[in-house]
C-alpha positions, 0 to 999 in steps of 0.5 A: 073223188067224185059225187058218184063215189061219194054216194055209192062208197063213201056215204056209209063210212061217214055215216057210220062216223057220224053215228059213232060220235052221235049216239042218240044226241049232242047234248052239248050243242042242244043245251046252248042251241035248242033251236035253229039259228043260221050261222058261219065258221071258218076252215083254217089251216094251221100248218103248211101242207097239201089239203085233201078231202074238201068234198068228204069234209063237206059231205059230213054237214050235208048229210046232217043238213043238205041245206048247209054250203061251203064256200072253198077258197081252195081246192084238193091238191093246193098247197095251203099255209099256216093261218090261211082260211081255206073255206066258209061253212054256212048252215044251221049252227047245231049242224056246224057244231055236231059235225065239226069234229067228224068232218075235221077227222076226215079233212086232217087225216086225208090232208096229212096223207097228201102232204106226206105222199107229196114230200116223197114224190118230190124225191123221186123227180127226175126218175121214171119210178111210180110211188104206190101205196099199199093195203096198210090202211085204217079200217073204214078209211081205205077209200079216203086214204087211197084218194089222199095218196092220189091228191099228194101225187102218188098212184094206188096199188090194188084197192083190195083182195078182189083187185088183182093177183099178188102172190105173197110169201104165204101164198107161194107156201101154200101153192108149193112154190112160185112156179106153182103159184103162178100156174094156179093163178093163171088158170083161176084168174080172169086173163085181164088180171096181171100176176104179181109175185113177191120175191125175197131172193135172187132165186125166187126172182129167176123162178118168178120170170121163168113162171111168166109173172107180170110184175116181180115184187123185190121185197126187203132186198139190199140196193145191190140185190135189186140191181142184180134182180133187175139185171136178171128180169131184164125187162120181162116183167114190171119191177116193184120195190117194197120194204126198207124204203126210206126217204134217205134211200128212195131216190137210190132205188129209183135210179136203180131202174125199178118201175114202182116203189110201194110204201105202206107208210103213206097211209100208215105213218103219215101225221095229220095236217093241223086245220081247225074250224074257228070263229063261229058267228051268227048270220 
């Protein structure tokens, strides 16, 4: 995530998170620290994983006070170990206390997603299949969660409904069939947009190929069905597998020759990575 994205997109969500946590004031902090005092606190990892979201973590504090500084000993994408000091945050102790929970919420969530994603990506080593996320993200967290997937080694599917054409079962029902849905999408969407069609059986696969779909999603199919579908498509469209994907079967699916595997679990089921701010002291 670069500074431009941070200011144009992420800042508004970070500010909303801060406003959620600090309605009018931080009563606890103001009670024990009524005036400015400079201090520093260590960012410590409490379990092994992949770190992601350091810029977001820092931005929480600099939105509260631009004078806050963070000295990093790691960067996004690094493997971190239990007990490792990742950074030191220096600034107004009131800011360090008030921003702590929000900053850690972002960092723990994003690092958990990156850690889980990396574990799945490793299962695909030796194949040519790309791991994708989905739109199954936490409301208000999509920009952060999809960034974390990339840090973990995965890739992003479309960011939102404006980002690409994906004709799912209900779109196909609304249009009256696969062919009609693809034809309508071609007529409406700019020519630079690819058209992806979700298919649930081999008849739909055949129709999607004949209709000229660019990408065909094989949804909730068995490995045998996927193998037959890939044979039917025969390189005339890219292929994506979705549904019923687990760590136990993902390598088998990849070796069928599917181009992409999408997994909502990357964002909706990844546990957080336990990280804390500790050892606050006066400077």
